[in-house]
N, C-alpha and C positions, 0 to 999 in steps of 0.2 A: 503493499500500499503506498509506504514512504518512498520508496523507488518510483513508482508510478507518479506520485505528487510532485517530485523533483523534477521528473521528465515533463510533465505538463508546465512547470514553472519554467523550464528551460525552453519549452517550446515558444510560451508566450513570450518570454524576453526577445527570441530570436524572430518570432513574427512583428513584434513591436519595433525591433531595432531595424529590421529591413523595411517594414513599413514606413519609418521617418528617415531611412536612407533614403527610399524613393523620392520622398517630399523633397529632402536637400538636392537630391541627383537632377530631379526635373523643373529645377529652380532656372527661370528664364529671365532675361532681361526685360522687365515689365515696361520700363521707361521706352526701351526699343521697339517694342511691340506698339504701345500706345503712340508713338510716334508714326508709324506706318499704317496702324490698323484704321480704316475708313468706316467698314461696316461691320461693327462688333455682334450685331443680332445675328447676322447670318450664322456665327459659330454657335448659336443655340441649336440650328439645326444639325449641324455637326455633332453636337453633343447626344443629340437625341438617336441618330444613326448609330453612333458609338456605342452609347451604352443601354440602349433597347432594342434597334432593329436587327444590327448585325448580331448582338448574341441570340436572338431568340431564331435567328436563321441558321447559325451555328450549332446551336443545339438541336434544332428541327433534323438537318443534315446529318448529325451525328447519330441521332436517334433511329433514323431510316437504314444507315450501315449497321447499327448495332441490330436490328432487328433481321437482318439479312444473315448475320452471325449467330442468331439465335440468343443474343443477350437483351433481356429487357431492363430500360432505365428511362425514369420520367424526364420531362422536358426541365422541370426545376432542378432536378439532381445535375444534369447534364449542366445547366446553367452554372450551377456552383462549382462543378468541377472547373469548366472553363475559366470562370473567373480567378479559382485558387491556382490554377496552372500559369495563368498570365501573371499573378503576383509572385509564386515560387521560382517561376521560369525565367523571371528577369535577369537572372545574374548568368544563365546559361548562354554559351556560345552562340553566334548566329541571332538572327531576330525571330526565329520561331522555334528557340529551344524549350520553349514550354510544352511542345509537344511529347516530350518525353515524362514532364510532370504529369501529363493527361496520361499516357500510358500506366505510368504507376499508380495513380489515384484510382484509376479502374480497374487495374489489375488485381488491386487490394480488394476491391469490393466483389470481384469475381474469381477469387483464387481458385475456385473448383474447374473452371473453363480457362485454364492457362493458356496464353497466346491469343485467346480470341479478342480480347479487349485492344491489345496491342496491333493487331492486324486491322482492326478498323481505323485506328489513327494512321497508321502507313498508307494504306488504301485511299482515304481521304486525302493526306496531303500529297500524295502521288497523282490522285485526278486533280487535285486543285492547281498543281503545278502545269500538268498539261494545258488545262481550260487558261492558265494566266499566260502560257505561251501562245495559245490560240487568239487569245484577246490583243497581244502584241502585233501579231502576224495580220489579222484583219484590221487593225487599227494603223497599219503599216501603209496601207493602200489609200490612206486620206493624208499621210504626211510627207508623200513624195517631195513637197515645194519647201520642207523644212529640213529633213534630214536625209542621210546618205542610206535609204531604205535599202538598195541592195545588198549591202555588206549585212545590215540587219537580218533580213530574210534568210542568207545562208547561215549566220550564225543559229538562228531557229531552226533550220532545217538539221543542222548539226545536234541542237538538243532534242530534236524531235527522234533522231535515230540513235540517241544515247539512252532515252527514256524506253525507247522501244527494246533495246537490248536489255535493259533494268527490267522492263515487265516479264520479258521471256525467263529472265533468271530467277524472278522471284514466282514464277508459275512453275519451275522446272521441279526435279526431284534431288538435284546433287546437294543443295543447302540442307535439307532433311536429313538426308544419309551422312551429311559432313558432320553436322551436330550431334546427331544420334552416335555416331561412331566416337565422337571425342567424349562424350556423355559415359558411354559404355568404358572406354579406357580410363577416365579420370574420376569418374563421380561426383564432378564437380556441377553443382546445380544450376549455374547460369547457363550451362550448356544444355541442360534438359529443358531450362525456360525457351532459348533460342530454338530448340526441336520442335516444341509445342508451337512457338510462333511460326517458324517456317510452316509447319502443317497446316495451321490456320490461314496463314498467307495463301498456301496452295488452295485451299479448300474454297475459299472465297469466291462468290458467284458474281462476278463482277457485269457479266452482261444482265442480270437481274436488279443489280444495283444503279448502274448509271442512268437510266430514264428517269429513274426516282430522284436522284441527287442534282440532276444538272440545273434545274431552277435553284435552288439554294445556293449552290456554289457560284454559279454565273452571278446571282443577285449579288452575294458578298463581296466579290470581285469587283463589280461595277459600283457599289455603293461605296467602296474604299476610294477607287477613282473619284467619284463623284464629290466625296469629303474633301478631297485635294482641291478639286476644282473650286468647291465652295469657299475654302481657305483662300486661296487666291483672289478670288472676287470680293474677299471681305478686306484684302489689301488692294483692291481697286487694280488688280492686274485680271484683266480679261484675256487670258489664254484660251485658244478654243479647246472645247472637250477631247476632241479627237487626239489632239497632242498629247493630253495628259493620258489617254488610252493607251499611248506606246510608251511614253516615260515613265511613269509610276511603275507598272509591271516590271521594267528593265530595273528601277530602283530597288523594287521589292526582293528580285532576282539576287542582286549584288548584294542586299544585305544578308542574304542568307548564308553567305559563306561564313563558318565558324572559324574567324579569324579574330573577330573582335566581341566584346560582351554585348548582347543585346543587339548586335548591329550597328552600336554607335560608332561614329566616324565613317563608315562605310556609306551610311544613309544619307549623311549630310553633306559629303563630299560629291556624293551622285547628285544631289540636288542642286548644290552649286555647279556643277560640271553641265549635266544637261540643260538646266534650265538658263544656263549662262548664253545658250545658243540664242534665247529669245530676250536678252538685254535684262534679265532679272539680276539685280544688284546681288553680289555673294552674300552680303551680313543679311540681305532681305530672304535669299534662298534659305539660308541657314537658319533663320528666324521661323520661316515656315516649315521647314523639316521638322524642327524640335516640336513646334505646334501640333504638327500633323500626328508625330509621335505620341505626344501627350494625349491628345484627342483619342486616338486609336488603340493606344495600349497604355499609356501611363494612367489614364482614369480608370479603366477597367482594372487595371493592377491595384490602384488604391481600394476599388471596392472588393477584389479579392483579398487585400489585406485587412480589411474591416471584417471580412467573415472569417478570416484564418484567426484573429484576435477572439473574435466571438466564441468562435468554436473552443480554444483553449480556456477562456473564461468560464464557459458553461461547462467544461470538463473538470476545472478546478472546483468549482460549486458542487458538483457531484459526487467529490470525492467524500 
């Protein structure tokens, strides 16, 4: 009982410490924002998209995938897991490191179906990246007057080929056999988990899932791009929507590279570089990048931090 009490105290301290670290980390030059900001009320729409519409669409998308894998979770439960994972995954490498936290939290709830929760996240991310590339490809046909789209399309074709290879590897039997062999030789439990995960990935019925989740996936991607468009409008920068349709997915892909914490630096540099072609001042592009991150990730992370601290306080009271 005492050990559990101490463990919960430590969790509460870690939650609070990380929560307030995020508050300090997300501090932006307020005077700079006020100087550039022309239509602040537009940001209210961005917040509604960020903390209400996108989270519900994401939970709905995940619920559909889980149902295909025979795992049942409610929308509210998945909302909670998503917010918690954004909070705890903030310090993970790349801008999408919270996917690992999502896998951990759901696997913990469904320990008897080891691997299936993880497979749902992997297929969700895989399909999301394919659709993100498709959005860039479609948007490139509207941006010929602004960008060198020939090189861009060749690069996208390379990514399509790479993801096709990954698809056939995931659906093959060699990974399952490899992890099974390693587990039998070493009896290390992590290899058993990867064996179960690879089996679940292989069994996933993609053809049944894709038609059901296309709408929420595309909606989430387009809403994120629309949010950036609105932020630029708030700063009185009327860059055509189809330009954002090309640039933002590229920035999102760049920020996924696991070389910085949370994609910091990569994302801001990409904003400055790409939007510099449209005469956006570097300091303004940097400010918009930070504000975009605050709205789409920072505020949901704060919500996740509040949920985390509430859980620890409730756990301490029940001791």
